[in-house]
C-alpha positions in Angstrom: 2.6 -14.6 -11.7 3.5 -16.8 -8.7 3.4 -15.2 -5.1 7.0 -15.1 -4.8 7.6 -12.8 -7.9 4.4 -10.6 -7.0 6.0 -10.4 -3.4 9.5 -9.1 -5.3 7.1 -6.5 -6.9 6.0 -4.9 -3.9 9.5 -5.2 -2.5 10.7 -2.9 -5.4 7.5 -0.8 -5.1 9.0 -0.1 -1.4 12.3 0.5 -2.4 11.6 3.0 -5.0 10.2 5.4 -2.3 12.7 8.0 -1.6 14.6 7.7 1.4 13.6 11.0 2.9 9.7 9.9 3.0 10.7 6.5 3.4 12.6 7.5 6.8 9.0 8.4 8.3 7.3 5.3 7.8 7.8 3.8 11.5 6.0 0.7 12.8 4.0 -0.2 9.6 3.6 -3.7 8.1 3.2 -4.2 4.9 1.5 -7.5 4.1 0.5 -9.4 0.7 -2.9 -11.1 0.9 -4.5 -12.7 -2.3 -8.6 -11.4 -1.4 -9.9 -8.2 0.0 -11.6 -8.7 3.2 -15.5 -9.9 2.9 -16.4 -6.5 4.0 -14.5 -4.5 1.4 -15.0 -4.8 -2.5 -13.9 -7.5 -4.7 -11.7 -5.1 -6.8 -9.9 -3.4 -3.8 -6.2 -3.1 -4.5 -4.6 -2.2 -1.4 -5.5 -1.0 2.2 -4.3 1.1 4.9 -4.8 0.2 8.4 -4.0 2.1 10.8 -4.0 5.8 12.5 -2.5 8.2 9.9 0.9 10.5 11.4 -1.2 13.5 11.0 -4.0 12.0 13.7 -1.7 10.7 16.3 -1.0 12.7 19.1 2.3 10.8 20.4 3.1 6.8 20.3 2.7 4.2 22.9 5.8 1.9 23.3 3.2 -1.3 22.7 1.7 0.0 20.1 0.9 -2.2 17.3 2.6 -1.4 13.9 -0.1 0.0 11.1 -0.6 -2.8 8.2 -0.9 -1.8 4.6 -2.3 -4.5 2.8 -1.6 -5.0 -0.9 -4.4 -7.9 -2.5 -2.8 -10.0 -5.4 -5.8 -11.4 -6.7 -7.5 -7.9 -7.8 -4.2 -6.4 -8.9 -3.8 -9.9 -11.4 -7.2 -9.7 -12.4 -6.5 -5.6 -13.4 -3.6 -6.0 -15.4 -3.1 -7.1 -19.2 0.8 -7.8 -18.8 3.6 -7.7 -17.1 4.3 -4.1 -17.2 1.4 -2.9 -16.3 1.3 -5.0 -13.0 4.7 -3.6 -12.3 3.0 -0.3 -12.5 -0.1 -1.0 -11.0 1.6 -2.4 -7.8 3.9 0.8 -7.3 0.9 3.3 -7.8 -0.9 1.0 -5.0 1.8 1.0 -2.7 2.4 4.8 -3.0 -1.3 5.3 -2.2 -1.1 3.3 1.0 2.0 4.8 2.1 0.5 8.0 1.2 -2.1 7.6 3.5 -0.1 6.3 6.5 0.9 10.6 5.8 -2.5 11.2 6.3 -3.1 12.3 2.7 -6.4 11.4 1.5 -8.2 9.9 -1.9 -9.0 13.2 -3.5 -5.5 14.8 -2.9 -4.2 11.0 -4.2 -6.3 11.5 -7.3 -5.0 15.3 -7.9 -1.5 13.9 -7.7 -2.5 10.4 -10.2 -2.5 7.9 -7.6 -6.1 7.4 -7.0 
């Protein structure tokens, strides 16, 4: 799958987040990278890099955005079909957005997103 089509899948997953939840996602950059950083597992699908809303004491006007990184290579390696890729991208995006809200991996697993 070409990078532009993959990026469109990420955009589609973001658009699928309900408006009442998306309204609270502020100052977050969503980026697609080919592979995870060298210090992370090769099969990592996504990564939230920031401070969860539940751990913040306020915001600074000069605060850098949190980042959600989606890793194209591991997602493509994991999936055998375009349909499976669409679903895995959606799950990965929701999973990382949930971390922004302070939802941990245990709770995400209970909800079916881990």
